[in-house]
N, C-alpha and C positions, 0 to 999 in steps of 0.2 A: 504493500500500500504506500502511495506517495503522500507526503505531507508538504503543503505549500507554505513557504515563509515569505511574507510580503515586507517590503522596505518600510522603515519607520524613521521619523525625523528625530525624535528624542524620547527618553524615558525619565520619568520623575515620580517621586513618591517614596513609600516605604514598602519593603518586601520581606516576607518571611520565608526563609530557606529551610528545607527539611533537615532533620538531624543527621549528624555525621555518620557515614556508612562504616568507616573503620572503627569508630568507637562503639557503634551499635553492635557490630559483630563481637567485639571483645567483651562488652557488657554481658551479652548472652552467654558466652563461653565461660568467662570467669565467674559470673553469678551462678552458673550450673556446677562449678567446681567448689563453690563455697558452702559453708554450713549456714543455714538460716535463710531469711527472706531478703531477696534483692528486688527492689522496685526500680524499673527503668522508665523515665519520662522523656518525652520528645524522641522516642525511638523512631528510627527510619524503617518504615514498613515498605520494603522493596523486594524484588525478586531475589537479590543476593542475600539480604539479611534473613528472609524467610527460608532460604536454603539452609542456612546455619541453624535456625530455630528448629526446623523439621528434622535435621540430622540429630540434634541434641535430644529431641523428644524420642526419636527412634532408638536411642541408646539408654533411655530411661529417665531423662531429665524431666522435672515437673515444672513446666513452663505454661503460662496462660497469657494470651493476648487479651487484655482487658478492653481495649479499644484501639483505634488506629495508631495511637502514639504512646501507649502505655503497656508495659509487660511486667508481670510478676513471676518470680522464680522462687520456688521453695527448694533450696539446695540441701543435699545430704552429704556433701563433702567429696573429696577426691576419688574415693573408692566406691561410689554409689552407682556406677554405670553397669549396664548389662549387654550381652551380645545381641546385636540386632538380628531380626528375623529376615531381613532383606538387604539388598544392595543399597548403599547410602548415596544419594544423588546431590552433588554440589551445584548442579545446574551450570550456570556460567561463571560462578564465583571462585576465582583463584584464592581469595582470602579464606573462604570457607574450607576449601580442600586442604590447603597447606597448614592452616592453624589446627584444624580438626585432626590431621595426621599426627600432630604432636600429642594430642590427647589420646587418640586411639592406640598409639604405639606403647602407651603405658597401661593399657588394660589387658588383663589376662584372658583375652578371647579373640576370635576371628572376625574380621570385618573387611568389606570391600567398598572402596570409594570410586565413584565415577562422576561424569559431568556431561555437558552437551558437547557437540562436535568441536566447538571452539576451545573449550577447556581441555579436551583430550589432545589438543595440539600444543599445549603449554608445558614447558619442561618441569619435571618434578624431582629430578635427581639431586638438585641443589638442596632440597629439604630431606630427601631420603638418606643421603650420605651421612650427615651428622646424626640423624635419628637412628640409623643402623648402628653407628658406633656406640650409641647409648643402650642398645639391647633389642630394639625392635627388628622384626624380619619383614621385608617388603618384596613384593613381586609385581612387576608391571610390564607394559609393552615396551619393546625396543630397549632391552637391557635395563629395565626398571625405570625408564625416564618418563613414560607417559601413562596416563590413566586409561582404563581402569587399574587401580592399585589395590592389591590384596595385602592386608596387614595382619601379621600374627604378632599380637601384642604380648607384653610380659609385665609382670609386677615386680621384676628385678631390674630396675633402671640404673644405669651407671652414670655418674656425673661426668662432665666433659669440659675440656678446655678447647675451644674451637675458634679459629679465625675464618670468617666467611670470605670467599673469593670476591664477592660483590656486596655492596651495601643493600640489604633487602630486609625490610621490616617483617615480611612474611616468613622468611627463613629464620630470622632472629626470634620471632614470636613462637614459631613451632618448637624451637629448641627450649625456650623459656618455659612453655607450657609442659613439655616433657620433663624438664628439669625439676618441676615441682614435686615429681614422684621419686627423684633420685635420692640415694642415701649419701649425702655429701654436698659439696659446693661445685657449681658449674660456672663457667666463665665464657662469654661470647665477645669476640672483638671483631669490629668491622673496619674496612678501609676508610669509610666515611660514616658519619652518624646518620642512620635512617630514622624514620618516624618512630617515636617512642611511646605511643599510646598504650602498648602492652605493659611496659615497665611502670608507667604512671598508674595504670589501673591495678596492677598486681600489688603495688605498694599501698594503694588506697584500700584494698581488700585485706591487707595485713601480711603480705609476703615479705620475707627477709631478702630484699633486693637492693643493690646499690649500683649507681652509674658513675663512671669516671671517664671522661673523654668519650672515646668510641668503644669502651669496654663496659659490659654489664656483668655483674656477679650476683648469683642467686643461690640460696641455700634451700635444699629440698626438704620435704617432710613437714613443713609448717602448715597448719590449718588456715584456711581463708574464711573470713566472716562476711555474711551477706550485708549489703549496703544499699543506700539510695543513690541512684545515678541519674544525673541530668545530662542528656546528650546535646552538646552545643550544635548549632547549625554548621553544616558541612562546608568548610572553606573551599573545597574543590567544586562543589555545586555553586557556591557564592561567586566563584571566580568568573563564571560566565556572565553574570549580571554586572559584576565590577567592570569587566572589560567593555561590555555594552555601553555602560554609562560613560566610560572614559573616551570612547571613540565616536560617540554621537554628540552633536552640538547641543548646547543648552540643556544638558542633563544633570540632575542631582538626585542621588539615590541613597537612602538610609537602609542598611542591612543590619538587623538586630541579632544579638546572641551568637556571634560567629566565633568558632574555635580558632584561636591563633597560636596553637602549639608551634614553637619555633622549628620543630622538625617537619612541619607541614606548611609553613607560611612563607616559603621561599618565593612564591609567585608575587606576594605583596611587596617583598623586598625588591624584586626585579622591576616590578611596575613603578615603584617609587624611584628607582634608578633611571627609569625611562622618562620620568617627569610627571608621574601620575599624582593627582591631588586626592589622596586617601587619608582621612583623619580617623584616628582611633579614639573612641569615646567609651566611658563607663567600663574600664578594664577591671576584671575581677577573676577569681579562681573558683571553679566548681569541680569537685572530685578530682583534684590535682591538675585540672586543665585550665589554661588561661582562656578567658572568654571576653569579648568586647562587642560594641556596636561599631560599624564602619560607615562613615559618611564619604561618598564618592561623588566627584564632580568632573565634568568634561575637561579634558586636559590635552595639551599639545605634547605628544610623546616623541621620543627620539630612540633610534636604534642602539642596541647594546650587544655585548658578547655574553652569552650564558654558557657556563662550562664549570667543570670541576666539582668541588664538594657541595655546591648548592643544588646540583641536579637532583639528588635523592629527595630533597625537600620540596620539589615542584614537579616531579616526574609526571603526575597525573594532570597537571595544568599546562603542560607544553602545547597541546593542541590549541587551547584558547589563547595562550601567549603568542602563538603563531599568527592568530587573527589580529591581535594588538600590534604585532610587528609589521603587518602589512599596511598599517595606517600610521606608523611612526616615521619620523624624518630620518632618512639614512638606512643603512643595512643592519640587520640583526643576524647574528650567527649563533646557532645552537649546536653544541657538540658535547661529547662525552655522554650522550643519551642513548646509547645502543640498546639499553633495556626497553626502550619503546617498541622495539621489534618483537618483543615477547609478551605483549599485553593481549587484550581481547582480539586484536588484529595487529599486523605490522603497522604501527601508527605513523612511522616515518613515511612509508610508501603511501599510506592512505591519505595523509595530509598533502603530500606532493601531488598525487593524482587528482584529488578533488579541488585543491586550490587552483591547479592548472585549468580545470574545467571552468572555474568561475572567472578566469582571466587574471589570476594573481601569478606574478613571476616568482618562482621558487626553485632552488637548486638542491637536489638531494645529496647528502653525504652519508657515509657509512654509519656515522654515529649522530646524525642530526640533519640540519638543513640551513640554508642561507636564504633570507628573504629581503627583498628590496622594499622600502617603505613608500608611503604616500601613493598607494596604488588604488585605482578605481576597480571596484568589483562589479563586473558586468551583469552577473546573474543570467536569467533566462536559460537555465540549464537544469538538468537532473543529476543530483549528486548521490553517491552511495554512502550509506552509513557503515557498511561492513559489519553490521550488527554490533557496533561498538558505541556505547552510550556517550562517551566523551567526544568521539568524532562527530556524532550526530548533533550534539548540542553546540559544538564549536561551529559547525557549518550553519546552524540556525542563527547564531549571533552574527556571523559574516553576512548572512542573508538580509539582516536588518538594515545594513548599510549598502546593499547592492543597488544598482541602477534599475534592475528588474527583479521580479520574484524568482526564487529558486524552489525546486522540488527536491525532497530528500526521501529516498527509498528506505523502507523498514525503520521508520523513526521510532516505532514503539519499543526499540531496544533501550530507550531512555528509562524504561521501567526498572532496569537493573539498579539504578541509583536515584532517579528523580522522576517518579511516575507522573507528577503533576507539573512538569516543566512548562508545557505550553500554557497551562492555566495561569501560572505565575507570570509568564511573558505577556499574556493577554490582559492581565490586570494593569499593566504599565503602558498599554497602548493609548 
């Protein structure tokens, strides 16, 4: 099905962004590992988070969806799970599959994890390798690299000292969740610091965990206690509307309750380097996460070079940053972002292909791309979403400033992270 995006002159007002997807996943998992009641408010009810919820229920977690944004978990501790009766389906969610692998590897039973066609193409060996060293047995397609993944878990988990080849929050989180069950101290070191939602939430729930630079240390065996969790608005979802307000004339937008975790807010830092007028208001901390309101105004942007250790803090925002770059003065170079090729689709190739369709000059690199600024977006074309939510929403924002409408195929993939994206957009027209 095609979705038409019509040009728009400006956006103004206040917008409510759904809860953070990464934090919603982790609140479900860690709340299920804890003793006692965990209440999650502003939960993101999306295809990805429901995949996590349904897998946890299938292994015995007591989880109830109270309404669209509230979840209550009655947790019975680390050792309360049971062998599932069927294959566990992570759908399209890499976060679900990789984090749940860390939990399942520490259970003394048999389980199988699978996903949709896209997820079955995403590499899993980077998670399996460290978890195997900790005691779990894994079997998968193509030398254990692709789902479906069979897991023979164990209740005899070894602590580990592990250096990850790439900065990956999913790999780190899988190890940390597994290490909760280890008899002793585990340590994970990354080349760069990736997002740290898992560390923050584990500490909030009572885990013995410490961070120093790019190294995380955790002691296994400690009980977690149920907590109340407020899920801040997702900065990745907010970034689409932030960029829209920046590149459209005469726009002012207030976005409330946005999570600005420093391991996730690299996009804000880059946009400010580009000259964006973004003001932080009402800064506070909720369940160990920094939260604020963001006031965004139309700005004259300039091209920058985006590379190095900031990349892990904005990896999901690169598609929308590419849209901003197309409207900035001068060239923008994005490199060191090879990880984009292993997301829901090859996002580097997808961005290059679809930007070219819209009339945007862009040059592909192995680890990113180069974009010339101040370009007119012609529109009057049909773009592919590649069933990738972040590609679809980025194309939609580009379509707002096009000279002619654009159509996007399979736009309903946005249900993975932002089911009501178009509704939000239409409130600002």
